[in-house]
N, C-alpha and C positions, 0 to 999 in steps of 0.2 A: 665500282668503276665510274668513269666520268659519265655525266648525263649524255643521252644519245643525241645524235644528229643524223640527218639524211640530206644529201646534196645531189641535185640532178643538174648535170651540165648538158646543155643542148648543143647539137651539132649545126644548128642554124640560128642565126641571131634575129630571126623574124618571130615575133611573139605570136602565139596561137591562143585562141579563146578557149579551146577545149584541150584538157590534159589527156595524154595517153593513159590507158588503164593502169599500167604499172606505176607510172609517176603519180597518178592520183592516189593509188593505194599507199605508196610510200609516204606521201605528204599529208594524206588525209587521216593518219592515225591520231586518235584523240589525245594521246600523251605528248604530242608535238604541236608546236605553234609555228606558223609561217613567219620567218624572220626576214627574208629577202626574196623578191621576185624580179629579176633583171632579164634583159634580152638573152644573156648568155647562161644564166643559171638560176636555180631555185633552191633556197635553203630553208629547212625547217629544223627546229631543235627543241629539246626538252627544257623546262625551266632550270635556272641556275647554271646553265652552260655559258661560260664567258664567250662573247662574240664581239669583236672590235671591227669597226668599219675602216676600210682603206680608202678614204675619200669616197667618191661615188662609183668606184669601179673595183670593188673587192671587199673581202672580209678576212679576218683571222679568227679561227675557232680554237678554243682550248686555253691552256695556261701558257702564257708567254712572258718571259723576263728579258729585260735589256742586259747586255753584257755588263758585268760589274755591279749589277743591281740585285738585291734580294727581295724587291717588291714587284708584284705582278704589274705588268704594263696595262694601263687602262685607256690609252689613246696614242695615236700617231700624229706627229706634226705634219704639216704640209710638205716640208722638206723631206721628211722620212718617207712619206707616201710617194713622192716623186722619185726618190732614190730606189725604192722597192720596185717600182714599175720600170724604171730605166735599166735596172740590173736584171730584170726578168726573174726576180725573186732571190737572187744571190745575196742581196743586202740583208734580208731577213735571216738567212742561214749564217751569215758572217757576223751579224751584230746582235742576234737574239738567241735565246735558248728556252727550253721548257718542254711542253708537250702540246704541240699545236699543228693545225692544218691551215694553209693560206689559200685563198681564192683570188686570182688576179684576172680581171676581165676588161681588156681594152683591145682596140683594133691592132695595136702594134705587136701584139702577141700572136696574131693569126689564130685567134680562138682563146677560150678560157684556159688558164693554167692552174693546176692544183699542185701544191707543194707541201710535202710532209717534212717536219723538222727532223734533225739528225738523230734523235734519241728514240728508244722504244716506248716512250711514255704513252703515246696516243696511237693505238693501232688503227689503220685505215684500210678498209676493204672496198673493192669496187667491182662492178659488172656492167656490161653493155646490154641494153634491151630497148626495143622500140625506137632505135635511132638515137638514144641518149646514153650517157654514161652516168652511173649512179654510185655515190660514195657514202660510206657510213662507218662509224666505229662499232656498230652492232650488226654483225653479219646476219643474224637471224631475221632482221627486217627485210633483207634482200630476198630471202627465201619465202617469207610470209607474203610478200608482194607478188610472188610468181616469177622472179627474175631467174631462178634456177630450180631444178628439181631436187627435192630433199632426199637424195640418195647418196650414200657414201661412195667415194671414188676409189676403186681398187688400186689404181696406179698411184694414188696418194699414199695408200697404206704400204705399197711396195717401196715407194721412195723413202719414207721415214724409217722403215725397218732396215732397208739396205744401206742407207746413209744416215745413221742415227745422229741426232743432235744438230742436223743442218736444217735450218728453217729458211725456206726460199719464198718466193711470191706465191707458190702453189698452196692451196688449202684443200680441205677434204671434200668439197662440193664443186663439181665441175661447173665452169662458167663464172666463178668468183675467184678473184686474186687479191693479194695484199699489195698495196703501195708501200714499198720498203722505206726504212728511215733514210732521209736525205734525198729522196727521189722527187722529180717533177713530172707531172703528166700533162701532155698537150696533144689532144687527139689530132689536131691539124698538122702537127709537125711531121717531118720525114721519119724521125724516130720518136714515137709517142712518149716513151719513158726514158729519161736521162737522170743521171746522178749529179746533184749540186753539192753533195758532201760525200767524202770518202775517208776512211781511216788512213789510207795511204798518203793523204795530203800532209800527214804529221809524223811520218816515220822516216823520212829521208835525212841524209846527213846535214842538209842545210837547215833542218828543223831541230836537230838534236840539242838537248840541254845536258851537257856533259859535266858541268860543275855541280858537285853534290849539294852544296849549300843552297844554290839557286833552285835545284830540283825539289829539295825538302821544303823550302819556303813556298814554292808555287803549289805543291800538292796540299800543303796545310791551308793556304788561303782559299783555293778553289773548293776544297772539301768543306770547310767551315761555311763558305758562302752558299754552296749548293744545298747542304743539309738545312741551313737556316731558311732558305727560300722556300723549300718544299714543306718544312715543318710549320712555318708561319702561315702557309696557305691552308693549313688544317685548323679546325677548332679544337679537336681533342685527338691527337695522334697516338697510336699504339705501336711502339717499337718492338719488333721481333728480335729479342736479345738472346743470343746463344752464349755470350761470353768469349766468343772468338774475336779475332782482331777487327774484322770488318764491322760487325754490329757494335762492337765496343767503341770504335771510332765515331760512329753516329751518335752513340750515347754521350761521348765526350763533347762532340760538336753541339749537341742540344744544351748541355750544361754551359758551355762557353757562350752560347747565344742567349742564355737565360730563357729558354723555351720550355714550358711545362709539358710533360708527356708521361704516359705510363709505359711499362714494358711487360712483355710476356715471354716466358721461356717454357720449355717442356723437357720431360725426361721419359725415357723408356725403362722397361724393367731391367734391361741389360746395362752394364756399366759403360759400355762404349757409346751409349746414347744418352748419358746423363751428364750434362754440362752445368747443372744448377750451381755447383760450387763457384764456377767462374762468373756466371751470370749474377750471383749474389754479390760478389766482390765488386763488379762493375756498377751494379745498381746502387750499392752503398757508397761507392766513390763519386758517382755522378748525381746522386739524389733522386733517382727514378723510383717510383713505386713499382715493385716487381710482383707480377702474378705468375704463379707456377702451376703447371698442368702435367698430368701423367697420361701417357699414351698406353692404352690397353694392348697387351701383347696378343690377345686373341681376336681382336677386331678383324672381321673379314673384309678383304678388299673387293669382294664381289657383290656385296649387298648395297642397298640404297638406290634411290631414284637418281638417274642421270639425265641432265638436260642436254638435248642435242646441241653441239657446238661445231664450229668450222674446223677445229683441230681437237685432238684428245685433251681432256682436262687433267686434273690432278693425277699424278702417277700413283698406281695402286699402293705402292709402299708408303706413300705420304698422306693417304686419305685421313688417317687418324690425327695427324698434325693439323691438317686443314680444319677438321671439325672442332678441335679444342681451341684453336686460335679464334675461329669465328664465334664460339661460345663466349670467350672472355671479352671479345670486342663488343658483343651485344650486351654483356653484363655491365660494362663500364660506360656504354654509350659512345664508343670511339667512332669517329667519322672517317678514319683512314688508317691504313697500316703504313709503317715505315720499315723498310727491309734493307739489310746489308748485302743482299744478293747481288752478285756482280763484282764484289770487292776483290775476290781472288783473281777474277779475269782481268780487271783493269789495273790492279796493283801487281800484275805480272807474276802470278804464282805459277811458274812453269817448272817442270821436273826433268828437263833435258839438259844437255851440255851446251845448248846453243848459245848462251851468253859468252862462252869462250870463243866460239866461231865469230860472234859479232864483234868482239873487241879486236880479234885478229884482222877482221875485214874492215874495220873502221878506219877512215882517213885521219883520225886523231892520233896523237902520240901513242906509241906502243907500250909505254910504261905500265898500264894496268893489266897486261897479259898475265904476268906471274901472279899478281894479286887475285885476278879473277879465277885462275886455276886453283889457288889455295882456298878462295871463298867457296867455290863449288864443291871442293873436297870436304870442307867443313859442313856445308849445308847438307850434303848427302851422306855424311859420315863414312867416307871412303878415302881412297888414296888419290893423290894428284895424278899418278900414273893411270889409274882407272878412268878418271875424268878425261885425261888427254886421249886415251884410247876410244872412249865413247864419242868424243868430239870428232876424232878422225873418221870413225865409222859413219857418223852423221854427215860429214862433209863428202864422203865417197858415194853414198847412195842418194838416189833421188826419191825422197819420200813423197807419197801421194798427197795431194792437197787436202783430201778429207778421208777419214777412215771409212773403209767399206766393211760391212758385216754380212755374213752369209749363214750364220748359225741359226738354227731353228726355223729357217724359211727355205722354201724350195729353190732349186737352181734357177728356175724361170723367174721367180720373184727377185732373186738377188741380181739377176742380169740387167736390171733396169739402169739406164744411164743416170749419172748424177745431174740433177737440175742445176742450171747456172745461178750464180749469185755474184753481183758486181764486186763484192769484197774479196772474191776468189780470183779476180783478174789481177794477178800479182805483178807489180812493176818489175822490170828488169833490174837486177842489182840489189833486190831486197835482201837484207840480212836474215839468216835463218831464225834468229830469236824474235825478230820483229814479225816474221810470218807466224810464229807460234803465238805471239801476243795478239795479233789481229784475229787469228783463228779462235783464240779464247774469247775475244769480244763477240765474235759471231756465234760461238757455241752457246753463250748464255742467253741469246735472244730467244732460243727455242723453249725456255722454261718460264719466261716472265709472265705470260698471260694464260698459263695453263691451270693455275690453282683455282679451285672453286670459290674460295673465300673472297676473291677479288670481284666477284659478280655482285656482292652486296655493298661494298665500299671500295673506294680507290686504294690501289696498292702503289706506293711511291718507292722508287729505287734511286735515292739521291746519288749514290756512287756511280751511277751510269749517266749522270747529267753531262751534256755535251762539253761544257768548259773543262770539267775534270777529266773526261775521257781524252780530250785533245791534249791536255797537259801531260797525262801519263804516257800517251803514245810517243811523246817527244823525248822521253827519258830512256836512255839506252838500257838494254836488258841487264847488262853487267852491273849497273847501278842498283838494280832491284835485289841483287843477291849479295851485296857487300857485307863483309864481316860474317859471312856464312849464315845469314838470316834471310828467309824468304820475305818478300814484301818490305825490304829493308828501308826504302825511302818513306813508306807510309808509317812504319814503326818510329823512325826518327822524327817524322813530322809531328807526331803526337806523343812523344816520350815524356813530356811534362804534364800531359792531361790524362794519362792512363795509368792504372795501377801496375806495379812491377810484375805482378803475377800474370797479367795479360801480355805484357811486353816480352816476358821471358818464356812464355808458353810455346812449346814446339809441337804439341799434339793438336788434333782436330777431332771434333765429335764425329762419330760414325754411326751408321744404322745397319751395319752388316748383320749383327746378331738378331736385331728386331726383324729385318727382312727375311732372314733364314727361318726364324720361328713362324713368321707369317706364311711362308711357303709350306713348311711342314704341316701346319695346322689346316691348310687349304689345298694340299697337294692333289687330292682326288677331284675336288671341284674345279681346280685349274685345268687338270687333264681333260675332264669332260667338256669344259667350256671351249678349250682350244681344238679338241678333236672333232667336235660336232658343230662348230660355230661358223661364222661368216668368213673368217680368214681361211679356214680349211676348205670351205665351199668355193672360194675364189682361187684355190691352189696357191695360197701364199704361205700359210703355216705348213711346215713339214710334219705331217702326221706321224710318220715312222720314227723320226728323231725324237719328237715330243713324247710319244708313247714309251719309247725306250728309256728316256731320261726320267720320266715321272713314275715309272714302274718301280724304281728303287726308293724304298721308304726310309732309308738311312739319311742322315744329314749330308748334303752335297759337299763334295771336296773342291768344287770349282764355283765360278760365279754364273753358271748356266741358268740357275734359278732366277737370277735377276733379269736375264734376257727374257725369260718366260713372262715376267711381270710386264716387260715392254709390250709383248704380244697381247697380254691380258688388257692393258690399257687401250690398245687399238681395237681389240675385239669389243670391249664395253662401249667405246665411242661409236663404233659402227652400229651396234645393237640399239643404241639410243635413238638413232635415226630410223631404224627398221621396226622398232616395237610400236 
């Protein structure tokens, strides 16, 4: 991960000779050095963390690129600093991207403002204590300094199990929150937290890029630029290459940018988890050195030492992948991972009939309606009549903004209200497919910083870079399924740089068989863990349902076992705090 920083924002601009105990503990850590001590804030950081001054009244922490540039920004001109302060931070969000946090400190802001960039690249957690607000990318530092009690929050567990995949500002330790992407914090303001960036700014009809050639060109340019920027920021990147479209696009972009990198892929014992054939084709086509790993089918998801974290770490079904990728990164001396995670989400891989509703509801000419109907039928290998009926049903019903889950948890646990998120404040008139697109973008946020391998070295997700995200959100959903192919615009954007086997591929690697075997091999241990654990004691896990489900030692006929692994992940996370 990125080197640590801690930032303390004072609520009074009068300097004090003595630091409060928590502030002193945060900034007195021997691994950090004091970088700035101003009337409004105090900033300490680990070595090698990029920090840029904003004149005499602010700093930018992290990796920041100017729009249209693949080179990390190393300074701000006087004119840029003036524009940043005059816009109260909007200029940074509109003209820069990367993974950064900005501190603006001048009297015109009515207090110090903290701004997080629009991407998930740099997580930022904060808490209030001793009359100050403390920010960091390493939540454990807040707990070590005494800002919050190191006790897992049962309401957090209820929230993530009842509303799976939704990551909000809430974390698993009370008193600590996350500043979400694109948000600005100003304690002195009437509304302390506001959003300077929203995906909805790019989904309206006035933003739509309906011309296919224009859309293809934009996705290609932004993808090549974002991959090159992040890869050149690394000394020896390691690409996680499955041979699927998204990771293959990153491989092609590395070759196009003449950027040296290694790649790693994995295979399970089952055929549905073995994509080495495609990974080898891509590596050979792009000139990447490919390392192959095999995931042990019998590896237990319940063993190993777990470090306490603000949110659950690697999903139990993925722990084997985490271990082998870390092993290969260590072996070759990689300093960062590159991942295609998020490609499905931003390249609009959706499985509903909503693109048809979007083209019907679009103010543009109606000619694509019949084409979209046929494209959806080809994509889903069904009839146009079935697609039309599915779209009609979708139009008639009011679907919930987020999926609610009540299986394997008690009725009281499932009754918890959904936490708010600014991206779920849907503008009036939003097309159904664009709602699906933004929800997909929100859903991927929950898995980006959960893998354990990212604690040793940074994990970069180039396909979730702000310029590319904004470009993709502007493209209508019906463009993404043209010719009956998912992620059609992305395929067309790289059709001259990818092997035909990848472009023509319709299948995706899956881990169902591996996960089921993992469940069957550990069924009794999982049952004991959940029936006698923290979730059961908090009346969150439904003992009766879990006991009945795990009593059957035959292979499951549904996906309830995967839901059990969700509970196992939360249980192991809680026990890491309690042990």
